[in-house]
N, C-alpha and C positions, 0 to 999 in steps of 0.2 A: 426709547431706543428704536432706531430705525431697523427695518427688517433686514437690510443688506448687512448692517453691522452685526446683528444677531446671527445671521447665516454664516458670516465670516468666523465668528467666535465658535459656533457649534461645529462648523466644518473643520476648523483647526483642531479643536479638542477631540472630536470623534476621530479625526484623521490620525492624531497621535495615538489614540487608544487602539486603533485597529492595525497599526503598522506591524506589530509582532505577529498577530494572527494572520495577516495577509501574507507575510513572508512564509510562515508555516504552510498555509494553504497553497501558496504559489509553488514552493518546493515539492510538496507531496503531490500536487497536481501534475507537475512535470513528470514525476516518476509514474504516476497512474496513467498518464497519457501514453507512456511507453510500455505498458504492461504486456503488449503483444511482442515486444522485443526481448524482454526479460521479466522475470517475476519480481515485482517491487517489494513483495512481502517476505518471500522465502528464498533461500539459496539451497541448491541441492548439493549435498555432500556425498561424495562417492569414495569409498575406501576399499581397495583390494587387499585381501589378506590370505594367509596360508595357515591351515590348522590340521590337526590330526584328530579324527573322530573314531569312536568305536564302531563296530559294524552296525548296520541299520537295525538288525534284530535286537540289539541291546542298547540302542541309543535312547537316552532319556531327555526329558525337558531340561533337567539340571545341566546335562552336558551342553546343550545348545545355549543355555543362559550363560554358562561359564565361557564359552567361545565368544559370545557377544561382548561380555564384560572385558575380555582380553583386547578386543578390537576397539571398543569405545565404552568407557565407564558409564556414560549417561543413557545408553540404549535400554529401552524397556521392552522386554519380550511380551508378545501377546499370544500367538499360537503359530503352529507350523504344519506343513504337510509335505509329502513327497510327490513331485509333479510327474508328468508322463515321461520326461527324459531321465528320471531317477534322481534329479537334484532335490535337495532339501530347500524348500522355500519357507522362510521365517518371516512372519509379520511382526513388525515392531511399531512402536508409537511413531507416527509420521514417516513411515518408510518400510523397507523390506531388506532382507538379506537372502542371498542364494548361495548355497554351498554345494559343490560337486563332491559327493562322499568318496569317490574313487581317488581323486587327486588331492582333496583337501583345499582346493582353491575356492575362494569365496569373494563375493562382492556385497558390500553394505551400502545402501543408498537411503538417505533420509533427508527430510526437509528441516531446515533450521531457520528460525525467524531472523530477519535482518534487524540488528539491534536498534537503530534509531528509526528506520523507515517504517517498520511494522506498526509501531504505535502512532506515528504521524499519519499514516494512511488510514488507520482505523478512525482517527479523529476526522480526517477529511471526508470519509464516507458517512460520518455521523452514526457509526454503528457500535457505540459503547454505552448506549442507554438513552432514556428519555430526557434526562437533565442536559446532557451534551447536545441533544437535538435542539433544545430550546436556546442554548448558548449559540449554536451554529445558526439558527434562524435569526437570532438577534444580530449576529455579525452580518448576515445578508441584508437585514433591514438597514443597519448602519452604513453598509457599503452603498446601498441604493440612495440613502439620504446624502452621503458625501458626494456621490456622483451627481445627483440632481442639484444640490445646493451649489456645487462648483460651477454649474451652468450660469448662475446669476452673480458671481463674485466680480467678474471683470466687466468694465465698461469700455466703450470706445470701439475702434475699428477691429480690435482683436477680441471683443466680447462675444457673447452668445448670439446677439441679434445680427451681427454682420459676418462673423467668421466661425464661431463655435457651432452653429447649427449644421453647417456643412460637414464638419468632422463628426458630429453626433450621428447624422444620417449615414455617413460612411461606416461608422461603427455598428449601425443596425444592418446595413446592406451586406457587409461581409459575412456574418453568420447566416443570413437569409440565402445568400448565393450558395453556400455550402450545404444548407438544408435542401435547396432545390436540386442540387447536383447529386448528393450522396444519400439522401434519406428517401 
């Protein structure tokens, strides 16, 4: 079997194999590129509420837990304190609540994972364990193979020898220019 035919077969089969993973990496990469515009992993939920609390001298942890449960059933109380302004600051899992004991007005803020993006971004960062890191490395090797083998598939004036190497050099120059300007 000729090397060009073997490259074409491997290029095709590896290419089919990595299509799905490339789409996942591409989508999560776009979201991660814009992490300074918005948080791609979490959204901030803010809920304003009104409550009535007993006086601060008789206020108990159970009172605060029941107020939180009325606002959001999933909120998990951790601890609380009274800040310098006299407000009750309650630490909850992934957020906080602040209640003005005089008016009963409160604000609950907490982070909630984005349903599909959070797991995709964890995969993209290869931060779910050593096995996925090897899967991710294998994907990178396959991508490199598909890129390099693709250089040798076409012959003629649109092949690598006459046309392709210019585009390959341009593909190398673009990131180098950005490195020289911004890094």
